[in-house]
GUPA-502112 format. One record per residue: y, x, z of N, C-alpha, C in turn. Coordinates in nm, 3 decimals. Atoms other than C-alpha are relative to their C-alpha. Example, Ala and Ser with C-alpha at 12.3 -4.5 7.8 and 13.67 -1.06 7.14 Angstrom:
2
R     n_yy     n_xx     n_zz    ca_yy    ca_xx    ca_zz     c_yy     c_xx     c_zz
R   -0.119    0.089    0.000   -0.450    1.230    0.780    0.120    0.090    0.000
R   -0.119   -0.082   -0.006   -0.106    1.367    0.714    0.109   -0.077    0.073
% end
This chain:
123
R     n_yy     n_xx     n_zz    ca_yy    ca_xx    ca_zz     c_yy     c_xx     c_zz
R   -0.049   -0.004    0.137   -6.009    4.387    4.453    0.132   -0.074   -0.009
R   -0.130    0.063    0.021   -5.654    4.306    4.349   -0.013   -0.101   -0.113
R    0.007    0.102    0.104   -5.621    3.986    4.152    0.138   -0.023   -0.060
R   -0.126    0.032    0.065   -5.355    3.885    3.902    0.038    0.101   -0.106
R   -0.050   -0.085    0.106   -5.142    4.058    3.645    0.137    0.053    0.038
R   -0.132   -0.058   -0.013   -4.839    4.284    3.642    0.049    0.038   -0.138
R   -0.059   -0.038    0.127   -4.599    4.371    3.363    0.076    0.131    0.018
R   -0.066   -0.129   -0.003   -4.476    4.723    3.291    0.054    0.033   -0.139
R   -0.054   -0.046    0.128   -4.261    4.880    3.020   -0.051    0.141   -0.023
R    0.062   -0.127    0.035   -4.444    5.167    2.851    0.044    0.036   -0.140
R   -0.038   -0.049    0.132   -4.349    5.381    2.553   -0.110    0.092   -0.052
R    0.096   -0.088    0.066   -4.611    5.527    2.320    0.081    0.089   -0.095
R   -0.076   -0.096    0.080   -4.478    5.841    2.152   -0.096    0.072   -0.094
R    0.082   -0.064    0.103   -4.621    5.978    1.828    0.078    0.117   -0.057
R   -0.070   -0.120    0.045   -4.540    6.329    1.710   -0.096    0.094   -0.073
R    0.079   -0.103    0.064   -4.658    6.636    1.527   -0.059    0.088    0.109
R    0.069   -0.083   -0.100   -4.914    6.832    1.726   -0.086    0.103   -0.070
R    0.092   -0.099    0.057   -5.187    7.084    1.672   -0.085   -0.066   -0.107
R    0.077    0.054    0.112   -5.357    7.026    1.340   -0.128    0.080   -0.020
R    0.127   -0.063    0.032   -5.716    7.099    1.250   -0.029   -0.023   -0.148
R    0.020    0.009    0.144   -5.811    7.166    0.888   -0.103   -0.107   -0.037
R    0.108    0.094    0.031   -6.116    6.939    0.909    0.036   -0.144    0.036
R   -0.039    0.134   -0.044   -5.925    6.640    1.049    0.122   -0.046   -0.079
R   -0.113    0.045    0.082   -5.707    6.449    0.799    0.094   -0.091    0.081
R   -0.097    0.075   -0.078   -5.405    6.338    1.003    0.131   -0.011   -0.076
R   -0.127    0.025    0.066   -5.082    6.189    0.874    0.111    0.084    0.065
R   -0.110   -0.082   -0.051   -4.772    6.408    0.909    0.086   -0.082    0.096
R   -0.078    0.069   -0.102   -4.580    6.314    1.223   -0.084   -0.086    0.093
R    0.090    0.082   -0.081   -4.884    6.138    1.369   -0.130    0.076    0.031
R    0.120   -0.076   -0.035   -5.119    6.414    1.477   -0.019    0.013    0.151
R    0.011   -0.002   -0.146   -5.056    6.374    1.851    0.073   -0.121    0.056
R   -0.071    0.110   -0.065   -4.954    6.098    2.090   -0.006    0.019    0.151
R   -0.004    0.001   -0.146   -4.857    6.061    2.453    0.072   -0.125    0.045
R   -0.055    0.124   -0.052   -4.718    5.792    2.681    0.101    0.030    0.111
R   -0.102   -0.008   -0.106   -4.411    5.745    2.903    0.010   -0.139    0.062
R   -0.006    0.129   -0.070   -4.405    5.469    3.168    0.127   -0.007    0.083
R   -0.120    0.026   -0.079   -4.091    5.321    3.321   -0.043   -0.057    0.135
R    0.040    0.044   -0.135   -4.152    5.296    3.698    0.122   -0.026    0.087
R   -0.119    0.032   -0.078   -3.811    5.173    3.809    0.099    0.114    0.003
R   -0.094   -0.112   -0.010   -3.623    5.482    3.926   -0.061    0.133   -0.046
R    0.070   -0.121    0.044   -3.874    5.730    3.778   -0.071   -0.026   -0.132
R    0.083    0.001    0.121   -4.032    5.804    3.440   -0.128    0.077    0.029
R    0.127   -0.071   -0.009   -4.401    5.900    3.433   -0.040    0.035   -0.142
R    0.036   -0.048    0.134   -4.489    6.112    3.130   -0.141    0.057    0.006
R    0.140   -0.044    0.005   -4.861    6.154    3.054   -0.025    0.062   -0.136
R    0.014   -0.077    0.124   -4.918    6.424    2.793   -0.141    0.059   -0.006
R    0.136   -0.053    0.008   -5.288    6.473    2.704   -0.011    0.112   -0.103
R    0.024   -0.114    0.089   -5.379    6.810    2.554   -0.151    0.020   -0.013
R    0.142   -0.025    0.021   -5.712    6.952    2.438   -0.069    0.049    0.127
R    0.064   -0.059   -0.117   -5.782    7.146    2.758    0.037   -0.062    0.133
R   -0.045    0.059   -0.126   -5.592    6.948    3.021    0.095   -0.115   -0.030
R   -0.098    0.108    0.011   -5.366    6.649    3.083    0.115    0.031    0.094
R   -0.121   -0.030   -0.077   -5.009    6.708    3.200    0.070   -0.130    0.035
R   -0.071    0.119   -0.047   -4.856    6.430    3.412    0.123    0.048    0.077
R   -0.124   -0.040   -0.066   -4.491    6.477    3.508    0.082   -0.122    0.037
R   -0.091    0.105   -0.046   -4.244    6.263    3.699    0.142    0.048   -0.024
R   -0.140   -0.032    0.027   -3.880    6.255    3.588    0.087   -0.106    0.065
R   -0.092    0.097   -0.061   -3.620    6.090    3.813    0.103   -0.047   -0.103
R   -0.095    0.055    0.098   -3.384    5.863    3.623    0.142    0.053    0.018
R   -0.133   -0.059   -0.012   -3.078    6.035    3.767    0.010    0.129   -0.081
R    0.001   -0.117    0.087   -3.182    6.342    3.564   -0.014   -0.043   -0.146
R    0.026    0.051    0.135   -3.311    6.154    3.255    0.018   -0.152    0.003
R   -0.022    0.144   -0.013   -3.148    5.808    3.253   -0.058   -0.084   -0.114
R    0.049    0.076    0.116   -3.274    5.706    2.905   -0.131    0.056   -0.050
R    0.127   -0.045    0.059   -3.607    5.723    2.727    0.025    0.110   -0.104
R   -0.032   -0.102    0.101   -3.434    5.932    2.458    0.015    0.139    0.061
R   -0.010   -0.130   -0.066   -3.384    6.209    2.716   -0.136    0.068    0.012
R    0.135   -0.055   -0.010   -3.762    6.253    2.736   -0.070    0.008   -0.134
R    0.067    0.008    0.130   -3.856    6.172    2.377    0.106    0.006   -0.110
R   -0.096    0.008    0.109   -3.692    6.135    2.039    0.036    0.133   -0.061
R   -0.026   -0.128    0.063   -3.711    6.498    1.939   -0.033   -0.011   -0.149
R    0.020    0.004    0.146   -3.741    6.587    1.571   -0.138   -0.052   -0.037
R    0.124    0.055    0.053   -4.005    6.371    1.410   -0.079   -0.086    0.096
R    0.074    0.084   -0.093   -4.112    6.180    1.721    0.032   -0.147   -0.025
R   -0.013    0.144    0.017   -4.170    5.807    1.682   -0.031   -0.066    0.134
R    0.016    0.065   -0.130   -4.122    5.600    1.999   -0.021   -0.149   -0.021
R    0.032    0.142    0.013   -4.284    5.255    2.020   -0.003   -0.063    0.139
R    0.005    0.068   -0.130   -4.200    5.032    2.319   -0.119   -0.096    0.005
R    0.119    0.083   -0.017   -4.498    4.841    2.457    0.009   -0.069    0.136
R    0.001    0.075   -0.126   -4.502    4.566    2.720   -0.144   -0.010    0.049
R    0.135   -0.009   -0.055   -4.809    4.642    2.925   -0.024   -0.114    0.097
R    0.043    0.105   -0.091   -4.978    4.344    3.087   -0.126    0.049    0.069
R    0.113   -0.054   -0.075   -5.203    4.486    3.356   -0.084   -0.115    0.054
R    0.095    0.099   -0.049   -5.507    4.269    3.418   -0.100    0.076    0.087
R    0.084   -0.075   -0.092   -5.688    4.396    3.727   -0.147   -0.037   -0.009
R    0.139    0.041    0.014   -6.006    4.208    3.637   -0.065    0.056   -0.126
R    0.051   -0.052    0.127   -6.045    4.379    3.298   -0.071    0.134    0.022
R    0.076   -0.126   -0.006   -6.303    4.654    3.257    0.012    0.067   -0.134
R   -0.015   -0.070    0.128   -6.239    4.918    2.995   -0.131    0.061   -0.045
R    0.119   -0.062    0.056   -6.498    5.066    2.764   -0.007    0.146    0.040
R    0.012   -0.139   -0.042   -6.636    5.404    2.856   -0.076    0.086   -0.100
R    0.059   -0.081    0.107   -6.794    5.522    2.530    0.111    0.031   -0.099
R   -0.113   -0.035    0.085   -6.531    5.716    2.338    0.002    0.150   -0.028
R   -0.034   -0.140    0.023   -6.414    6.045    2.189    0.121    0.028    0.087
R   -0.112   -0.024   -0.091   -6.189    6.194    2.455    0.105    0.085   -0.071
R   -0.112   -0.068    0.064   -5.869    6.281    2.271    0.129   -0.067    0.047
R   -0.128    0.057   -0.044   -5.500    6.196    2.305    0.006   -0.150   -0.025
R   -0.001    0.143    0.031   -5.556    5.855    2.143   -0.073   -0.078    0.108
R    0.075    0.069   -0.105   -5.817    5.757    2.402    0.076   -0.004    0.131
R   -0.079   -0.001   -0.123   -5.589    5.859    2.688    0.111   -0.105   -0.009
R   -0.108    0.097    0.017   -5.301    5.651    2.547   -0.056   -0.142   -0.003
R    0.063    0.133    0.002   -5.532    5.354    2.472   -0.038   -0.042    0.141
R    0.037    0.031   -0.137   -5.662    5.372    2.828    0.123   -0.034    0.084
R   -0.124    0.025   -0.073   -5.309    5.388    2.966    0.058   -0.136   -0.036
R   -0.055    0.127    0.047   -5.205    5.085    2.756   -0.095   -0.117    0.021
R    0.096    0.107   -0.021   -5.520    4.888    2.836   -0.055   -0.058   -0.129
R    0.045    0.045    0.132   -5.626    4.867    2.471   -0.147    0.034   -0.018
R    0.140   -0.022    0.037   -5.990    4.822    2.376   -0.008   -0.012   -0.152
R    0.015   -0.002    0.146   -6.031    4.922    2.012   -0.089    0.118   -0.033
R    0.098   -0.107    0.015   -6.346    5.121    1.952    0.022    0.083   -0.126
R   -0.014   -0.071    0.127   -6.264    5.213    1.590    0.142    0.053   -0.023
R   -0.131   -0.063    0.011   -5.914    5.350    1.661   -0.013    0.143    0.051
R    0.024   -0.139   -0.034   -5.949    5.729    1.651    0.124    0.088   -0.013
R   -0.112   -0.088    0.029   -5.626    5.875    1.512    0.131   -0.058    0.054
R   -0.129    0.051   -0.046   -5.267    5.852    1.636    0.063   -0.101   -0.097
R   -0.058    0.095    0.095   -5.161    5.675    1.315   -0.069   -0.136    0.006
R    0.070    0.127   -0.018   -5.431    5.409    1.358    0.049   -0.073    0.125
R   -0.053    0.060   -0.123   -5.305    5.351    1.713    0.142   -0.052   -0.023
R   -0.136    0.044    0.033   -4.947    5.332    1.585   -0.002   -0.132   -0.074
R    0.010    0.126    0.077   -5.045    5.063    1.333   -0.051   -0.114    0.087
R    0.055    0.102   -0.087   -5.235    4.875    1.603    0.106   -0.060    0.094
R   -0.097    0.050   -0.098   -4.945    4.849    1.849    0.137   -0.030   -0.059
R   -0.132    0.023    0.062   -4.650    4.837    1.608    0.021   -0.146   -0.031
% end
């Protein structure tokens, strides 16, 4: 087991996504994904309903976070991730985009279900 902590710069991105009539979501906060700064590469993790898309973008192609995000209506929130290798995450959850981003950020918040709730939690 690896001991200790590491620090990473991560960006949580909130945007308009697929809407369901039975789910009351705030405009501009119906989907979320995460972008991680890995030195000379960006890692973009985009969770969808049927699959999760993970792409790597070299910084010589996309030098700034705005090159990957910041499209119309997207809200980008920088987050300093403190990785604690001894921490165990919860495993009872609704598997949606919020749970993927919470897992990526190392956040344990059982009652955070919607992208807007997650935005308020990390803002």
